ROLO-92732 format. One record per residue (C-alpha): x, y, z. Coordinates in steps of 0.05 Angstrom, whole numbers, padded with zeros to 5 digits, m for minus. Layout:
<atoms>
ATOM X Y Z $
...
</atoms>
This chain:
<atoms>
ATOM m00511 00991 m00216 $
ATOM m00466 01054 m00221 $
ATOM m00407 01010 m00241 $
ATOM m00444 00993 m00306 $
ATOM m00445 01037 m00369 $
ATOM m00515 01062 m00380 $
ATOM m00552 01042 m00443 $
ATOM m00602 01099 m00444 $
ATOM m00642 01151 m00406 $
ATOM m00717 01157 m00388 $
ATOM m00748 01213 m00427 $
ATOM m00823 01199 m00418 $
ATOM m00866 01169 m00363 $
ATOM m00938 01150 m00379 $
ATOM m00965 01111 m00320 $
ATOM m00925 01048 m00317 $
ATOM m00902 01057 m00388 $
ATOM m00831 01086 m00400 $
ATOM m00797 01115 m00462 $
ATOM m00721 01114 m00463 $
ATOM m00670 01146 m00511 $
ATOM m00616 01097 m00524 $
ATOM m00544 01119 m00528 $
ATOM m00500 01109 m00589 $
ATOM m00462 01053 m00556 $
ATOM m00525 01013 m00545 $
ATOM m00539 00988 m00616 $
ATOM m00536 00913 m00605 $
ATOM m00582 00863 m00573 $
ATOM m00535 00853 m00513 $
ATOM m00499 00899 m00465 $
ATOM m00438 00882 m00424 $
ATOM m00424 00894 m00351 $
ATOM m00374 00869 m00299 $
ATOM m00415 00805 m00289 $
ATOM m00417 00788 m00363 $
ATOM m00469 00806 m00415 $
ATOM m00546 00812 m00415 $
ATOM m00597 00817 m00470 $
ATOM m00629 00885 m00474 $
ATOM m00654 00896 m00547 $
ATOM m00712 00846 m00558 $
ATOM m00785 00852 m00536 $
ATOM m00790 00813 m00471 $
ATOM m00721 00829 m00445 $
ATOM m00713 00857 m00374 $
ATOM m00670 00918 m00359 $
ATOM m00662 00960 m00296 $
ATOM m00673 01034 m00284 $
ATOM m00644 01078 m00228 $
ATOM m00696 01086 m00173 $
ATOM m00656 01113 m00113 $
ATOM m00635 01055 m00071 $
ATOM m00679 01009 m00112 $
ATOM m00672 00980 m00181 $
ATOM m00734 00988 m00221 $
ATOM m00745 00928 m00268 $
ATOM m00773 00944 m00337 $
ATOM m00796 00896 m00391 $
ATOM m00778 00918 m00460 $
ATOM m00839 00925 m00506 $
ATOM m00809 00954 m00570 $
ATOM m00748 00988 m00599 $
ATOM m00752 01035 m00658 $
ATOM m00719 01094 m00692 $
ATOM m00748 01161 m00669 $
ATOM m00747 01185 m00743 $
ATOM m00755 01123 m00787 $
ATOM m00765 01163 m00849 $
ATOM m00696 01195 m00842 $
ATOM m00666 01127 m00835 $
ATOM m00698 01104 m00902 $
ATOM m00672 01167 m00937 $
ATOM m00602 01159 m00908 $
ATOM m00597 01086 m00929 $
ATOM m00616 01106 m01001 $
ATOM m00568 01166 m01006 $
ATOM m00496 01164 m01032 $
ATOM m00470 01196 m00968 $
ATOM m00496 01167 m00901 $
ATOM m00510 01217 m00847 $
ATOM m00510 01198 m00773 $
ATOM m00568 01151 m00754 $
ATOM m00628 01179 m00718 $
ATOM m00641 01167 m00647 $
ATOM m00662 01098 m00624 $
ATOM m00719 01094 m00572 $
ATOM m00740 01038 m00526 $
ATOM m00810 01029 m00498 $
ATOM m00821 00988 m00434 $
ATOM m00868 00977 m00376 $
ATOM m00850 00973 m00304 $
ATOM m00860 00904 m00275 $
ATOM m00831 00913 m00205 $
ATOM m00768 00933 m00167 $
ATOM m00708 00901 m00132 $
ATOM m00690 00922 m00062 $
ATOM m00633 00896 m00020 $
ATOM m00652 00870 00047 $
ATOM m00604 00836 00097 $
ATOM m00553 00829 00041 $
ATOM m00601 00796 m00007 $
ATOM m00639 00825 m00068 $
ATOM m00714 00817 m00062 $
ATOM m00760 00829 m00121 $
ATOM m00829 00860 m00110 $
ATOM m00877 00854 m00170 $
ATOM m00908 00924 m00168 $
ATOM m00918 00975 m00223 $
ATOM m00927 01036 m00180 $
ATOM m00852 01046 m00165 $
ATOM m00830 01093 m00220 $
ATOM m00765 01128 m00238 $
ATOM m00754 01202 m00248 $
ATOM m00742 01235 m00316 $
ATOM m00671 01228 m00335 $
ATOM m00659 01164 m00297 $
ATOM m00607 01119 m00329 $
ATOM m00624 01049 m00354 $
ATOM m00575 00991 m00345 $
ATOM m00572 00917 m00363 $
ATOM m00588 00871 m00305 $
ATOM m00533 00825 m00280 $
ATOM m00542 00752 m00274 $
ATOM m00554 00757 m00200 $
ATOM m00606 00811 m00208 $
ATOM m00641 00773 m00265 $
ATOM m00641 00710 m00221 $
ATOM m00671 00747 m00163 $
ATOM m00724 00773 m00209 $
ATOM m00747 00710 m00246 $
ATOM m00711 00652 m00212 $
ATOM m00702 00660 m00138 $
ATOM m00767 00653 m00100 $
ATOM m00742 00648 m00029 $
ATOM m00725 00584 00009 $
ATOM m00691 00535 m00039 $
ATOM m00722 00476 m00004 $
ATOM m00791 00502 m00019 $
ATOM m00777 00513 m00093 $
ATOM m00783 00473 m00155 $
ATOM m00742 00489 m00218 $
ATOM m00786 00497 m00280 $
ATOM m00732 00510 m00333 $
ATOM m00681 00562 m00352 $
ATOM m00689 00631 m00380 $
ATOM m00691 00625 m00456 $
ATOM m00644 00685 m00467 $
ATOM m00599 00670 m00408 $
ATOM m00591 00595 m00403 $
ATOM m00550 00599 m00340 $
ATOM m00608 00630 m00301 $
ATOM m00655 00578 m00270 $
ATOM m00727 00596 m00264 $
ATOM m00759 00571 m00200 $
ATOM m00827 00572 m00167 $
ATOM m00848 00567 m00094 $
ATOM m00887 00502 m00086 $
ATOM m00941 00535 m00042 $
ATOM m00951 00591 m00093 $
ATOM m00952 00541 m00150 $
ATOM m01002 00490 m00118 $
ATOM m01047 00535 m00077 $
ATOM m01078 00557 m00144 $
ATOM m01093 00511 m00201 $
ATOM m01042 00504 m00258 $
ATOM m01057 00506 m00332 $
ATOM m01007 00473 m00381 $
ATOM m01028 00492 m00452 $
ATOM m00996 00479 m00521 $
ATOM m01001 00443 m00586 $
ATOM m00982 00371 m00595 $
ATOM m00908 00355 m00594 $
ATOM m00888 00421 m00562 $
ATOM m00863 00390 m00496 $
ATOM m00924 00393 m00449 $
ATOM m00919 00319 m00427 $
ATOM m00843 00325 m00413 $
ATOM m00854 00389 m00373 $
ATOM m00910 00361 m00332 $
ATOM m00873 00296 m00319 $
ATOM m00809 00334 m00297 $
ATOM m00849 00377 m00249 $
ATOM m00886 00318 m00221 $
ATOM m00821 00278 m00212 $
ATOM m00792 00331 m00167 $
ATOM m00857 00340 m00126 $
ATOM m00864 00266 m00118 $
ATOM m00798 00261 m00082 $
ATOM m00826 00296 m00021 $
ATOM m00843 00246 00034 $
ATOM m00919 00257 00037 $
ATOM m00936 00281 m00032 $
ATOM m01001 00255 m00063 $
ATOM m01010 00261 m00137 $
ATOM m01064 00229 m00178 $
ATOM m01054 00227 m00254 $
ATOM m01109 00215 m00302 $
ATOM m01067 00188 m00357 $
ATOM m01109 00189 m00422 $
ATOM m01057 00159 m00469 $
ATOM m01016 00114 m00420 $
ATOM m00953 00156 m00423 $
ATOM m00932 00170 m00352 $
ATOM m00912 00103 m00324 $
ATOM m00842 00104 m00353 $
ATOM m00828 00171 m00322 $
ATOM m00834 00141 m00251 $
ATOM m00790 00079 m00258 $
ATOM m00756 00065 m00192 $
ATOM m00810 00093 m00147 $
ATOM m00826 00023 m00122 $
ATOM m00885 00020 m00073 $
ATOM m00890 00096 m00073 $
ATOM m00922 00087 m00142 $
ATOM m00991 00058 m00153 $
ATOM m01013 00040 m00224 $
ATOM m01085 00025 m00242 $
ATOM m01122 00015 m00308 $
ATOM m01193 00036 m00317 $
ATOM m01223 m00028 m00349 $
ATOM m01193 m00096 m00360 $
ATOM m01117 m00093 m00358 $
ATOM m01077 m00139 m00404 $
ATOM m01041 m00196 m00375 $
ATOM m00972 m00165 m00381 $
ATOM m00994 m00103 m00342 $
ATOM m01025 m00147 m00289 $
ATOM m00961 m00183 m00284 $
ATOM m00924 m00117 m00275 $
ATOM m00968 m00099 m00215 $
ATOM m01020 m00058 m00250 $
ATOM m01089 m00065 m00218 $
ATOM m01153 m00068 m00260 $
ATOM m01211 m00024 m00239 $
ATOM m01282 m00033 m00263 $
ATOM m01327 00019 m00232 $
ATOM m01392 m00008 m00202 $
ATOM m01446 00037 m00230 $
ATOM m01478 00044 m00161 $
ATOM m01412 00071 m00130 $
ATOM m01419 00133 m00173 $
ATOM m01473 00157 m00126 $
ATOM m01525 00210 m00141 $
ATOM m01478 00262 m00165 $
ATOM m01436 00215 m00209 $
ATOM m01499 00181 m00240 $
ATOM m01530 00251 m00254 $
ATOM m01466 00270 m00291 $
ATOM m01466 00205 m00328 $
ATOM m01539 00208 m00350 $
ATOM m01549 00282 m00357 $
ATOM m01622 00286 m00334 $
ATOM m01663 00349 m00346 $
ATOM m01675 00387 m00282 $
ATOM m01751 00395 m00280 $
ATOM m01775 00326 m00305 $
ATOM m01720 00272 m00307 $
ATOM m01678 00290 m00246 $
ATOM m01735 00278 m00195 $
ATOM m01748 00210 m00227 $
ATOM m01674 00191 m00227 $
ATOM m01667 00215 m00156 $
ATOM m01726 00168 m00136 $
ATOM m01694 00110 m00171 $
ATOM m01625 00120 m00140 $
ATOM m01651 00127 m00070 $
ATOM m01693 00062 m00074 $
ATOM m01644 00017 m00112 $
ATOM m01630 m00027 m00051 $
ATOM m01705 m00048 m00046 $
ATOM m01709 m00079 m00117 $
ATOM m01676 m00132 m00158 $
ATOM m01670 m00129 m00234 $
ATOM m01649 m00167 m00296 $
ATOM m01646 m00150 m00370 $
ATOM m01723 m00154 m00375 $
ATOM m01744 m00110 m00317 $
ATOM m01743 m00098 m00242 $
ATOM m01782 m00126 m00181 $
ATOM m01785 m00115 m00107 $
ATOM m01735 m00156 m00068 $
ATOM m01765 m00224 m00051 $
ATOM m01802 m00231 m00118 $
ATOM m01778 m00273 m00177 $
ATOM m01811 m00238 m00237 $
ATOM m01808 m00167 m00261 $
ATOM m01868 m00119 m00249 $
ATOM m01830 m00054 m00264 $
ATOM m01812 m00038 m00338 $
ATOM m01783 00020 m00375 $
ATOM m01822 00015 m00441 $
ATOM m01889 00041 m00418 $
ATOM m01925 m00025 m00438 $
ATOM m01998 m00038 m00426 $
ATOM m02015 m00092 m00375 $
ATOM m01996 m00108 m00303 $
ATOM m02006 m00037 m00280 $
ATOM m02043 m00055 m00215 $
ATOM m01986 m00102 m00194 $
ATOM m01935 m00049 m00212 $
ATOM m01973 00004 m00173 $
ATOM m01978 m00038 m00110 $
ATOM m01904 m00057 m00114 $
ATOM m01882 00015 m00127 $
ATOM m01920 00040 m00064 $
ATOM m01883 m00013 m00022 $
ATOM m01817 00010 m00051 $
ATOM m01834 00085 m00043 $
ATOM m01854 00074 00031 $
ATOM m01793 00028 00043 $
ATOM m01839 m00026 00070 $
ATOM m01811 m00080 00027 $
ATOM m01748 m00122 00041 $
ATOM m01681 m00091 00030 $
ATOM m01632 m00134 m00013 $
ATOM m01562 m00154 00003 $
ATOM m01540 m00144 m00070 $
ATOM m01545 m00086 m00115 $
ATOM m01590 m00095 m00174 $
ATOM m01575 m00094 m00249 $
ATOM m01570 m00023 m00277 $
ATOM m01635 m00035 m00314 $
ATOM m01669 m00021 m00247 $
ATOM m01651 00053 m00254 $
ATOM m01691 00062 m00318 $
ATOM m01749 00017 m00295 $
ATOM m01757 00054 m00229 $
ATOM m01751 00123 m00262 $
ATOM m01801 00107 m00316 $
ATOM m01853 00075 m00270 $
ATOM m01848 00131 m00218 $
ATOM m01860 00183 m00272 $
ATOM m01909 00149 m00319 $
ATOM m01948 00104 m00276 $
ATOM m02012 00142 m00254 $
ATOM m02072 00124 m00210 $
ATOM m02135 00110 m00249 $
ATOM m02187 00161 m00261 $
ATOM m02251 00159 m00219 $
ATOM m02228 00100 m00179 $
ATOM m02207 00059 m00241 $
ATOM m02145 00016 m00246 $
ATOM m02075 00051 m00251 $
ATOM m02051 00065 m00321 $
ATOM m01982 00081 m00354 $
ATOM m01989 00150 m00383 $
ATOM m01956 00151 m00452 $
ATOM m01954 00226 m00454 $
ATOM m01915 00232 m00388 $
ATOM m01871 00174 m00411 $
ATOM m01849 00218 m00468 $
ATOM m01816 00266 m00419 $
ATOM m01774 00211 m00389 $
ATOM m01760 00171 m00454 $
ATOM m01692 00204 m00468 $
ATOM m01667 00186 m00399 $
ATOM m01690 00114 m00408 $
ATOM m01655 00110 m00477 $
ATOM m01589 00137 m00445 $
ATOM m01591 00080 m00391 $
ATOM m01607 00028 m00445 $
ATOM m01553 00053 m00490 $
ATOM m01501 00047 m00437 $
ATOM m01525 m00022 m00416 $
ATOM m01519 m00047 m00488 $
ATOM m01450 m00011 m00501 $
ATOM m01395 m00063 m00497 $
ATOM m01342 m00009 m00490 $
ATOM m01379 00020 m00432 $
ATOM m01375 m00050 m00399 $
ATOM m01300 m00047 m00404 $
ATOM m01297 00004 m00350 $
ATOM m01366 00005 m00314 $
ATOM m01399 m00058 m00282 $
ATOM m01474 m00056 m00297 $
ATOM m01496 m00123 m00272 $
ATOM m01497 m00103 m00199 $
ATOM m01470 m00149 m00145 $
ATOM m01453 m00155 m00073 $
ATOM m01447 m00092 m00033 $
ATOM m01389 m00075 00014 $
ATOM m01436 m00061 00073 $
ATOM m01498 m00093 00103 $
ATOM m01547 m00061 00097 $
ATOM m01530 m00032 00028 $
ATOM m01505 00039 00028 $
ATOM m01490 00078 m00035 $
ATOM m01451 00129 00005 $
ATOM m01405 00075 00031 $
ATOM m01394 00049 m00039 $
ATOM m01377 00118 m00062 $
ATOM m01327 00130 m00007 $
ATOM m01294 00062 m00023 $
ATOM m01285 00083 m00095 $
ATOM m01259 00152 m00079 $
ATOM m01208 00121 m00030 $
ATOM m01185 00073 m00083 $
ATOM m01176 00126 m00137 $
ATOM m01158 00190 m00100 $
ATOM m01133 00166 m00032 $
ATOM m01158 00168 00038 $
ATOM m01174 00229 00080 $
ATOM m01106 00226 00114 $
ATOM m01037 00205 00093 $
ATOM m01019 00139 00125 $
ATOM m00952 00103 00134 $
ATOM m00929 00066 00071 $
ATOM m00982 00104 00030 $
ATOM m00969 00115 m00045 $
ATOM m00945 00183 m00069 $
ATOM m00964 00177 m00142 $
ATOM m01026 00140 m00171 $
ATOM m01027 00135 m00248 $
ATOM m01097 00118 m00272 $
ATOM m01088 00093 m00343 $
ATOM m01147 00111 m00385 $
ATOM m01124 00082 m00451 $
ATOM m01179 00029 m00448 $
ATOM m01233 00080 m00442 $
ATOM m01268 00097 m00509 $
ATOM m01260 00171 m00526 $
ATOM m01334 00182 m00536 $
ATOM m01348 00157 m00465 $
ATOM m01291 00197 m00433 $
ATOM m01332 00260 m00420 $
ATOM m01385 00218 m00385 $
ATOM m01346 00169 m00346 $
ATOM m01289 00217 m00323 $
ATOM m01340 00272 m00312 $
ATOM m01378 00225 m00266 $
ATOM m01313 00208 m00226 $
ATOM m01298 00281 m00217 $
ATOM m01370 00297 m00194 $
ATOM m01364 00239 m00144 $
ATOM m01295 00264 m00118 $
ATOM m01322 00334 m00110 $
ATOM m01384 00312 m00073 $
ATOM m01342 00269 m00025 $
ATOM m01293 00327 m00012 $
ATOM m01351 00374 00003 $
ATOM m01379 00322 00049 $
ATOM m01314 00316 00087 $
ATOM m01309 00391 00096 $
ATOM m01253 00443 00088 $
ATOM m01182 00422 00108 $
ATOM m01204 00351 00121 $
ATOM m01167 00317 00063 $
ATOM m01092 00308 00055 $
ATOM m01071 00359 00003 $
ATOM m01074 00327 m00066 $
ATOM m01052 00347 m00135 $
ATOM m01100 00320 m00188 $
ATOM m01068 00319 m00258 $
ATOM m01120 00322 m00315 $
ATOM m01084 00303 m00380 $
ATOM m01119 00321 m00447 $
ATOM m01173 00358 m00407 $
ATOM m01210 00381 m00469 $
ATOM m01237 00310 m00474 $
ATOM m01279 00317 m00409 $
ATOM m01274 00385 m00377 $
ATOM m01325 00414 m00426 $
ATOM m01401 00422 m00434 $
ATOM m01437 00365 m00466 $
ATOM m01494 00364 m00513 $
ATOM m01559 00345 m00478 $
ATOM m01631 00364 m00469 $
ATOM m01649 00438 m00467 $
ATOM m01648 00437 m00390 $
ATOM m01587 00393 m00379 $
ATOM m01530 00440 m00397 $
ATOM m01526 00466 m00326 $
ATOM m01514 00396 m00300 $
ATOM m01461 00382 m00350 $
ATOM m01418 00438 m00318 $
ATOM m01432 00422 m00244 $
ATOM m01358 00397 m00236 $
ATOM m01335 00470 m00244 $
ATOM m01347 00474 m00169 $
ATOM m01286 00429 m00159 $
ATOM m01244 00483 m00197 $
ATOM m01275 00539 m00161 $
ATOM m01274 00512 m00090 $
ATOM m01231 00452 m00091 $
ATOM m01169 00487 m00062 $
ATOM m01209 00501 00001 $
ATOM m01216 00425 00010 $
ATOM m01144 00407 m00004 $
ATOM m01143 00396 m00079 $
ATOM m01103 00428 m00132 $
ATOM m01114 00417 m00205 $
ATOM m01063 00414 m00261 $
ATOM m01099 00418 m00326 $
ATOM m01060 00400 m00389 $
ATOM m01093 00408 m00458 $
ATOM m01076 00424 m00529 $
ATOM m01142 00456 m00541 $
ATOM m01156 00508 m00487 $
ATOM m01215 00535 m00530 $
ATOM m01251 00470 m00517 $
ATOM m01243 00471 m00440 $
ATOM m01294 00502 m00396 $
ATOM m01276 00577 m00392 $
ATOM m01297 00576 m00318 $
ATOM m01246 00522 m00303 $
ATOM m01188 00560 m00341 $
ATOM m01206 00624 m00306 $
ATOM m01194 00590 m00237 $
ATOM m01122 00573 m00257 $
ATOM m01070 00616 m00222 $
ATOM m01005 00595 m00257 $
ATOM m00999 00584 m00332 $
ATOM m00948 00550 m00374 $
ATOM m00965 00563 m00447 $
ATOM m00927 00528 m00503 $
ATOM m00935 00545 m00575 $
ATOM m01008 00553 m00596 $
ATOM m01020 00565 m00670 $
ATOM m01096 00565 m00670 $
ATOM m01127 00633 m00663 $
ATOM m01186 00609 m00623 $
ATOM m01138 00576 m00573 $
ATOM m01098 00640 m00568 $
ATOM m01161 00680 m00553 $
ATOM m01182 00630 m00499 $
ATOM m01114 00641 m00464 $
ATOM m01118 00717 m00468 $
ATOM m01190 00721 m00444 $
ATOM m01180 00673 m00386 $
ATOM m01114 00703 m00364 $
ATOM m01126 00778 m00364 $
ATOM m01062 00793 m00327 $
ATOM m01015 00769 m00380 $
ATOM m00977 00826 m00414 $
ATOM m01000 00837 m00485 $
ATOM m00932 00832 m00516 $
ATOM m00920 00766 m00481 $
ATOM m00986 00738 m00510 $
ATOM m00960 00757 m00579 $
ATOM m00900 00712 m00571 $
ATOM m00942 00648 m00560 $
ATOM m00948 00629 m00635 $
ATOM m00872 00638 m00646 $
ATOM m00847 00597 m00586 $
ATOM m00796 00542 m00604 $
ATOM m00805 00470 m00586 $
ATOM m00792 00460 m00513 $
ATOM m00804 00533 m00496 $
ATOM m00860 00563 m00454 $
ATOM m00883 00627 m00425 $
ATOM m00898 00619 m00353 $
ATOM m00935 00671 m00313 $
ATOM m00985 00679 m00256 $
ATOM m00987 00667 m00182 $
ATOM m00923 00628 m00178 $
ATOM m00883 00675 m00223 $
ATOM m00871 00750 m00203 $
ATOM m00859 00765 m00277 $
ATOM m00882 00731 m00341 $
ATOM m00820 00691 m00364 $
ATOM m00803 00657 m00429 $
ATOM m00763 00596 m00409 $
ATOM m00733 00530 m00438 $
ATOM m00768 00477 m00397 $
ATOM m00734 00422 m00356 $
ATOM m00736 00353 m00388 $
ATOM m00761 00294 m00350 $
ATOM m00711 00240 m00331 $
ATOM m00732 00185 m00342 $
ATOM m00776 00209 m00396 $
ATOM m00851 00194 m00406 $
ATOM m00870 00152 m00468 $
ATOM m00883 00213 m00509 $
ATOM m00840 00222 m00571 $
ATOM m00843 00229 m00644 $
ATOM m00855 00168 m00687 $
ATOM m00789 00138 m00711 $
ATOM m00805 00141 m00785 $
ATOM m00733 00139 m00808 $
ATOM m00714 00074 m00774 $
ATOM m00783 00042 m00777 $
ATOM m00788 00054 m00852 $
ATOM m00717 00031 m00863 $
ATOM m00695 00098 m00891 $
ATOM m00629 00099 m00853 $
ATOM m00571 00081 m00898 $
ATOM m00609 00090 m00962 $
ATOM m00573 00136 m01012 $
ATOM m00623 00142 m01068 $
ATOM m00686 00173 m01036 $
ATOM m00697 00223 m01093 $
ATOM m00734 00189 m01150 $
ATOM m00701 00186 m01219 $
ATOM m00721 00238 m01270 $
ATOM m00779 00216 m01314 $
ATOM m00764 00198 m01386 $
ATOM m00778 00256 m01435 $
ATOM m00845 00252 m01469 $
ATOM m00848 00236 m01544 $
ATOM m00847 00298 m01588 $
ATOM m00915 00316 m01614 $
ATOM m00933 00304 m01686 $
</atoms>
């Protein structure tokens, strides 16, 4: 550093905050040195300060005249006097130390300079060691280039990046999808990578052209013919494969009244058959269980319910219609033994507690858009005897991959959700995440091949849902996947344009953040509150980021860095509408309307 001309001197130390007096020759935004020039005069720039054998790295917070009033007077006077002293405020973010001929950056704010220490611009190699060089090149992924120094690449260690969850936040059209796609393209090149993308808008398929058998494409719902011809598989989820956890997330039962009834129904589904009218024990041909609390047939229903409860009846070889869930839940809760030895009766008052759950089941059964993605009519099971746990494991393996990585296994699975109605997305995707979480926890820690789960447009489903007074706690049960999933081999990449609508608990578990421009104040506050470690001056830059720029900070980045992100090649199907060409504007020369005729003069 001594070969460089200093730009200033440390005159005040307040904890990790420094105040520097700038020399007269340091008036611009850049400073020169033998390796070129570096920016030193804007908030967010990095400069170096003498620290013995180390280089203390300081982030510029602000630059101001020490006597601003004198500057104002001088500018208005006929004769200009010498300008007052310029001062720079900054905070220590770490230090550079040479080890075995290589500069190593340590992100600590306790290594401080002495009063009078000289400040210098960082060279390109020093800047690269601070924000771009994170050790072994083979274990790095390039995220972009420093916005102020385009020649400096910004990299992140893959372990540091994926061992904690990732949040990619930003308004629409700011470059989130391209950034995520570019990152996934590089990660997917590793031989045993496993990446599952929940593609809400059907954008990512184009970004993985040429991956061949390493790419698996599925559509949730009935895929169109042209996609089936292109090798896209169509997935309709059997309702019974969602298991207890998935069905609970789908139906949002209240804890004290509805959940016990739903649990009974789920555990005894294999002992009944059902149709649109009602349910019946296996072996019978007419319904005896109903979900409308009707009068009549209570003794038959009571006897049949006891057989089902005691598992003394026959077990079927096919799963019943989804109507069996509401019928069993309603009868278990509302069918009461008669008083004083009288015949059993359906209690209308008790039925009132279960009625909202019954309505939710009925509503889904009658919803044609729900049928697009979930099979409600039942059908043959994959095992004999029927096992809901086996059905759930089969669905998890199909969507998220098996426990271990096998030869010729896929590396990227794109699950196209464009056929899923938006109002159903929180329920259906929430159910799948609940199912996946329960299967991971059943397998145990370190028993699943490390998986990156990409949740696009997460504000649609990673949020609390309106429900009964008691059901809110169930709506957020998937947060356990965010809190504990990494212990079980799962890393989340959460991408959203509305972080304020995503569960704060989920955001708080993210270790690395890439924040694009956010203009909404509520969204900015959500970022600041969930990521307490972000420097305040960095947070203030978020509304003014240019398109394609992001501030990246957290576990994978030793210092918060403003960068121009890498573009995906090939690109995902995410671009602005071609208004000029589509509207036939190109080549037109008279787009400005002619001036209107002057109005007649008044009388």
